[in-house]
TIMI-2910 file (N, C-alpha, C, CB; in pm, 1 decimal, decimal comma, always signed):
<rs>
+----------+----------+----------+----------+----------+----------+----------+----------+----------+----------+----------+----------+------+
!      n_x !      n_y !      n_z !     ca_x !     ca_y !     ca_z !      c_x !      c_y !      c_z !     cb_x !     cb_y !     cb_z ! resn !
+----------+----------+----------+----------+----------+----------+----------+----------+----------+----------+----------+----------+------+
!  +8853,7 !  +7542,7 ! +11604,7 !  +8790,1 !  +7589,8 ! +11492,6 !  +8814,0 !  +7723,3 ! +11461,7 !  +8662,3 !  +7571,4 ! +11501,6 !  Met !
!  +8829,5 !  +7806,1 ! +11559,3 !  +8857,2 !  +7958,0 ! +11521,6 !  +8993,2 !  +7968,3 ! +11454,9 !  +8856,2 !  +8057,9 ! +11655,0 !  Thr !
!  +9073,5 !  +7891,2 ! +11490,6 !  +9226,3 !  +7898,6 ! +11430,5 !  +9213,0 !  +7867,0 ! +11276,1 !  +9338,0 !  +7777,7 ! +11507,3 !  Trp !
!  +9119,6 !  +7780,8 ! +11247,8 !  +9081,4 !  +7731,6 ! +11106,8 !  +9045,0 !  +7848,3 ! +11034,1 !  +8962,6 !  +7626,9 ! +11102,5 !  Val !
!  +8936,0 !  +7918,6 ! +11077,9 !  +8876,3 !  +8034,3 ! +11010,1 !  +8977,8 !  +8139,9 ! +11010,1 !  +8745,7 !  +8082,9 ! +11076,8 !  Leu !
!  +9050,3 !  +8153,1 ! +11106,8 !  +9163,3 !  +8275,3 ! +11110,8 !  +9271,2 !  +8236,3 ! +10993,0 !  +9252,1 !  +8285,9 ! +11279,2 !  Arg !
!  +9297,2 !  +8109,1 ! +10980,7 !  +9385,5 !  +8066,4 ! +10873,3 !  +9338,9 !  +8078,2 ! +10726,1 !  +9416,9 !  +7930,9 ! +10897,5 !  Gly !
!  +9202,8 !  +8064,3 ! +10726,0 !  +9130,5 !  +8076,1 ! +10592,9 !  +9115,4 !  +8234,1 ! +10558,3 !  +8977,3 !  +8000,2 ! +10601,6 !  Leu !
!  +9096,3 !  +8304,7 ! +10647,4 !  +9105,7 !  +8458,5 ! +10637,4 !  +9237,9 !  +8514,9 ! +10580,8 !  +9087,2 !  +8520,0 ! +10777,9 !  Arg !
!  +9338,4 !  +8458,2 ! +10649,4 !  +9473,3 !  +8507,0 ! +10618,3 !  +9504,5 !  +8463,3 ! +10474,1 !  +9582,1 !  +8450,7 ! +10721,9 !  Trp !
!  +9467,6 !  +8333,4 ! +10439,0 !  +9501,9 !  +8283,5 ! +10308,4 !  +9423,6 !  +8375,7 ! +10201,1 !  +9462,5 !  +8124,3 ! +10296,6 !  Ile !
!  +9302,5 !  +8399,5 ! +10226,3 !  +9212,7 !  +8492,8 ! +10139,2 !  +9287,0 !  +8629,4 ! +10126,4 !  +9059,1 !  +8516,3 ! +10208,6 !  Arg !
!  +9319,0 !  +8684,1 ! +10225,1 !  +9389,9 !  +8821,9 ! +10239,8 !  +9521,4 !  +8819,7 ! +10156,3 !  +9425,8 !  +8855,6 ! +10399,7 !  Trp !
!  +9597,4 !  +8702,4 ! +10179,8 !  +9730,2 !  +8689,6 ! +10119,2 !  +9719,7 !  +8694,7 !  +9965,0 !  +9798,1 !  +8556,6 ! +10165,1 !  Tyr !
!  +9609,7 !  +8603,8 !  +9919,3 !  +9605,9 !  +8587,2 !  +9780,0 !  +9547,7 !  +8717,9 !  +9710,4 !  +9522,5 !  +8461,3 !  +9747,1 !  Ala !
!  +9447,4 !  +8786,3 !  +9783,5 !  +9389,7 !  +8918,2 !  +9733,9 !  +9519,7 !  +9020,9 !  +9712,7 !  +9273,2 !  +8982,4 !  +9851,8 !  Arg !
!  +9594,3 !  +9017,2 !  +9813,1 !  +9709,6 !  +9098,4 !  +9810,9 !  +9817,4 !  +9078,1 !  +9705,6 !  +9766,8 !  +9086,2 !  +9931,2 !  Glu !
!  +9851,4 !  +8937,5 !  +9684,9 !  +9935,7 !  +8899,6 !  +9588,4 !  +9899,9 !  +8919,0 !  +9458,3 !  +9963,3 !  +8783,5 !  +9602,3 !  Leu !
!  +9758,7 !  +8898,2 !  +9415,8 !  +9714,4 !  +8930,8 !  +9287,0 !  +9675,4 !  +9072,0 !  +9270,3 !  +9607,5 !  +8848,0 !  +9252,0 !  Thr !
!  +9678,4 !  +9160,9 !  +9364,6 !  +9629,3 !  +9291,0 !  +9366,8 !  +9490,8 !  +9314,3 !  +9351,9 !  +9687,9 !  +9358,2 !  +9277,7 !  Asp !
!  +9415,1 !  +9217,9 !  +9382,3 !  +9275,1 !  +9223,1 !  +9364,3 !  +9219,0 !  +9342,8 !  +9458,9 !  +9210,4 !  +9078,2 !  +9398,8 !  Glu !
!  +9283,7 !  +9346,0 !  +9558,6 !  +9237,3 !  +9454,8 !  +9675,3 !  +9264,4 !  +9596,9 !  +9630,4 !  +9321,3 !  +9433,5 !  +9821,4 !  Ser !
!  +9341,1 !  +9619,2 !  +9526,2 !  +9367,2 !  +9746,4 !  +9471,9 !  +9233,5 !  +9848,4 !  +9460,6 !  +9430,3 !  +9719,5 !  +9332,6 !  Ala !
!  +9133,7 !  +9781,9 !  +9416,6 !  +8996,8 !  +9872,9 !  +9399,6 !  +8945,7 !  +9903,3 !  +9536,2 !  +8871,1 !  +9794,1 !  +9313,2 !  Tyr !
!  +8955,7 !  +9830,2 !  +9638,2 !  +8909,0 !  +9842,2 !  +9769,1 !  +8989,1 !  +9958,6 !  +9832,4 !  +8923,5 !  +9707,7 !  +9846,5 !  Asp !
!  +9124,2 !  +9936,7 !  +9821,6 !  +9206,9 ! +10051,7 !  +9872,9 !  +9176,5 ! +10178,0 !  +9796,6 !  +9359,3 ! +10021,0 !  +9862,1 !  Arg !
!  +9158,2 ! +10190,1 !  +9668,8 !  +9120,3 ! +10302,6 !  +9601,7 !  +8975,0 ! +10371,5 !  +9653,1 !  +9116,8 ! +10261,0 !  +9455,8 !  Tyr !
!  +8873,4 ! +10289,5 !  +9672,0 !  +8761,1 ! +10334,4 !  +9708,1 !  +8766,6 ! +10388,9 !  +9858,0 !  +8666,5 ! +10231,2 !  +9684,6 !  Val !
!  +8859,1 ! +10332,1 !  +9936,5 !  +8868,8 ! +10376,2 ! +10072,3 !  +8939,7 ! +10525,8 ! +10067,4 !  +8955,6 ! +10264,1 ! +10161,7 !  Ala !
!  +9041,2 ! +10519,7 !  +9984,3 !  +9119,6 ! +10656,3 !  +9978,0 !  +9015,1 ! +10753,1 !  +9928,6 !  +9256,5 ! +10655,3 !  +9873,8 !  His !
!  +8934,6 ! +10738,4 !  +9824,0 !  +8850,3 ! +10833,8 !  +9772,1 !  +8759,6 ! +10877,6 !  +9873,7 !  +8781,7 ! +10787,0 !  +9659,0 !  Leu !
!  +8703,7 ! +10792,7 !  +9946,5 !  +8594,3 ! +10816,2 ! +10053,3 !  +8648,5 ! +10888,9 ! +10173,3 !  +8531,6 ! +10680,0 ! +10102,9 !  Arg !
!  +8788,5 ! +10871,4 ! +10202,0 !  +8842,3 ! +10934,2 ! +10307,6 !  +8899,3 ! +11073,4 ! +10256,8 !  +8946,4 ! +10843,4 ! +10372,3 !  Arg !
!  +8980,7 ! +11074,1 ! +10154,2 !  +9036,7 ! +11207,2 ! +10110,3 !  +8955,8 ! +11293,0 ! +10028,9 !  +9153,5 ! +11189,1 ! +10038,7 !  Asp !
!  +8863,9 ! +11236,7 !  +9946,6 !  +8799,2 ! +11312,2 !  +9853,4 !  +8652,9 ! +11264,1 !  +9850,4 !  +8868,9 ! +11302,8 !  +9719,6 !  His !
!  +8565,9 ! +11314,4 !  +9951,2 !  +8441,5 ! +11266,5 !  +9975,0 !  +8338,4 ! +11318,4 !  +9878,8 !  +8407,0 ! +11295,2 ! +10107,0 !  Pro !
!  +8357,1 ! +11425,6 !  +9798,2 !  +8278,6 ! +11467,6 !  +9712,5 !  +8276,1 ! +11407,5 !  +9577,5 !  +8298,5 ! +11584,5 !  +9708,7 !  Thr !
!  +8386,1 ! +11331,2 !  +9545,0 !  +8409,6 ! +11273,4 !  +9414,4 !  +8337,1 ! +11132,7 !  +9415,2 !  +8569,4 ! +11261,5 !  +9383,5 !  Val !
!  +8270,2 ! +11119,9 !  +9296,5 !  +8206,5 ! +10997,6 !  +9261,3 !  +8288,2 ! +10875,7 !  +9248,6 !  +8142,0 ! +11015,4 !  +9144,6 !  Thr !
!  +8243,7 ! +10777,5 !  +9319,3 !  +8345,4 ! +10645,8 !  +9309,2 !  +8306,9 ! +10574,7 !  +9187,8 !  +8334,9 ! +10535,2 !  +9440,8 !  Val !
!  +8419,6 ! +10549,8 !  +9120,6 !  +8399,0 ! +10488,3 !  +8977,3 !  +8369,0 ! +10341,1 !  +9003,6 !  +8536,0 ! +10504,8 !  +8874,9 !  Pro !
!  +8305,1 ! +10273,2 !  +8901,9 !  +8265,4 ! +10123,5 !  +8912,8 !  +8390,4 ! +10049,9 !  +8907,9 !  +8166,5 ! +10071,5 !  +8795,4 !  Ser !
!  +8395,4 !  +9929,0 !  +8948,7 !  +8519,0 !  +9839,9 !  +8935,2 !  +8580,7 !  +9831,4 !  +8796,2 !  +8484,3 !  +9698,6 !  +8976,7 !  Arg !
!  +8471,5 !  +9820,1 !  +8697,0 !  +8526,4 !  +9810,6 !  +8565,2 !  +8589,6 !  +9940,9 !  +8500,7 !  +8419,7 !  +9762,7 !  +8479,9 !  Arg !
!  +8537,3 ! +10059,1 !  +8545,5 !  +8606,9 ! +10189,6 !  +8506,9 !  +8738,5 ! +10188,7 !  +8579,1 !  +8520,6 ! +10323,1 !  +8546,3 !  Thr !
!  +8752,7 ! +10149,8 !  +8706,3 !  +8867,2 ! +10158,8 !  +8772,7 !  +8980,3 ! +10061,5 !  +8713,8 !  +8836,5 ! +10133,5 !  +8913,1 !  Phe !
!  +8928,9 !  +9964,9 !  +8669,0 !  +9018,3 !  +9866,6 !  +8609,8 !  +9069,8 !  +9909,4 !  +8478,3 !  +8951,1 !  +9736,8 !  +8595,6 !  Glu !
!  +9002,0 !  +9977,5 !  +8397,9 !  +9027,2 ! +10040,0 !  +8258,3 !  +9124,7 ! +10154,3 !  +8291,5 !  +8883,6 ! +10098,0 !  +8179,7 !  Arg !
!  +9102,5 ! +10250,2 !  +8376,9 !  +9191,1 ! +10350,2 !  +8421,8 !  +9326,6 ! +10288,0 !  +8462,1 !  +9128,4 ! +10425,9 !  +8536,6 !  Met !
!  +9322,0 ! +10190,6 !  +8532,0 !  +9460,2 ! +10139,3 !  +8592,3 !  +9526,5 ! +10083,7 !  +8462,0 !  +9444,4 ! +10012,0 !  +8722,0 !  Arg !
!  +9454,8 !  +9995,0 !  +8387,9 !  +9525,3 !  +9945,4 !  +8268,4 !  +9585,3 ! +10054,7 !  +8175,6 !  +9430,1 !  +9861,8 !  +8188,5 !  Thr !
!  +9495,3 ! +10157,0 !  +8152,5 !  +9538,4 ! +10263,9 !  +8066,2 !  +9659,7 ! +10344,3 !  +8116,0 !  +9425,8 ! +10354,7 !  +8045,7 !  Asp !
!  +9665,2 ! +10347,6 !  +8248,4 !  +9783,4 ! +10420,0 !  +8320,4 !  +9909,2 ! +10321,5 !  +8303,9 !  +9748,2 ! +10450,3 !  +8491,1 !  Gln !
!  +9896,3 ! +10193,8 !  +8315,4 ! +10017,0 ! +10104,2 !  +8320,5 ! +10058,7 ! +10097,5 !  +8168,8 !  +9983,5 !  +9949,1 !  +8388,4 !  Gln !
!  +9975,5 ! +10091,1 !  +8088,1 ! +10023,8 ! +10086,4 !  +7933,4 ! +10081,6 ! +10214,1 !  +7897,9 !  +9903,8 ! +10056,7 !  +7827,2 !  Glu !
! +10056,4 ! +10336,4 !  +7951,0 ! +10117,5 ! +10465,5 !  +7907,1 ! +10245,4 ! +10514,8 !  +7982,9 ! +10013,4 ! +10571,7 !  +7919,8 !  Ser !
! +10261,9 ! +10410,9 !  +8078,1 ! +10377,3 ! +10433,3 !  +8153,9 ! +10516,4 ! +10378,2 !  +8095,4 ! +10351,0 ! +10375,1 !  +8283,7 !  Asp !
! +10606,8 ! +10455,0 !  +8042,1 ! +10737,8 ! +10390,1 !  +7967,4 ! +10816,8 ! +10308,3 !  +8046,1 ! +10834,9 ! +10491,9 !  +7915,0 !  Pro !
! +10801,1 ! +10318,1 !  +8188,6 ! +10887,2 ! +10235,0 !  +8272,1 ! +10831,9 ! +10078,3 !  +8278,9 ! +10893,1 ! +10302,7 !  +8421,1 !  Arg !
! +10719,7 ! +10057,0 !  +8225,8 ! +10654,5 !  +9923,3 !  +8225,5 ! +10711,4 !  +9835,7 !  +8114,4 ! +10500,3 !  +9936,9 !  +8207,7 !  Gln !
! +10776,6 !  +9900,3 !  +8021,2 ! +10829,2 !  +9824,0 !  +7923,2 ! +10749,2 !  +9788,9 !  +7793,6 ! +10864,8 !  +9714,3 !  +7983,9 !  Gly !
! +10787,2 !  +9701,4 !  +7716,5 ! +10719,6 !  +9664,9 !  +7593,7 ! +10613,9 !  +9567,9 !  +7622,9 ! +10814,0 !  +9609,4 !  +7492,5 !  Phe !
! +10497,9 !  +9586,3 !  +7569,4 ! +10378,8 !  +9494,1 !  +7571,7 ! +10369,7 !  +9426,5 !  +7455,5 ! +10252,7 !  +9559,2 !  +7593,9 !  Arg !
! +10378,5 !  +9290,9 !  +7437,6 ! +10386,5 !  +9214,7 !  +7322,4 ! +10225,1 !  +9180,4 !  +7296,9 ! +10490,1 !  +9080,5 !  +7343,9 !  Cys !
! +10133,8 !  +9177,9 !  +7380,3 ! +10005,3 !  +9119,8 !  +7350,1 !  +9892,6 !  +9212,9 !  +7389,0 !  +9990,0 !  +8987,4 !  +7419,8 !  Cys !
+----------+----------+----------+----------+----------+----------+----------+----------+----------+----------+----------+----------+------+
</rs>
């Protein structure tokens, strides 16, 4: 039974990494470790910052929609 749970955890981890859903968790860990006095933004604010940064980067190419 433990191998089933281990397999399900691995699948969940892999899916989160593949879709980059874990980016917020990594960002929060970074802020808490390296910048403890900074206020941690909400997930919504983080996603907005990330989208704005991606759209302003000329290497990302043309965005049609």
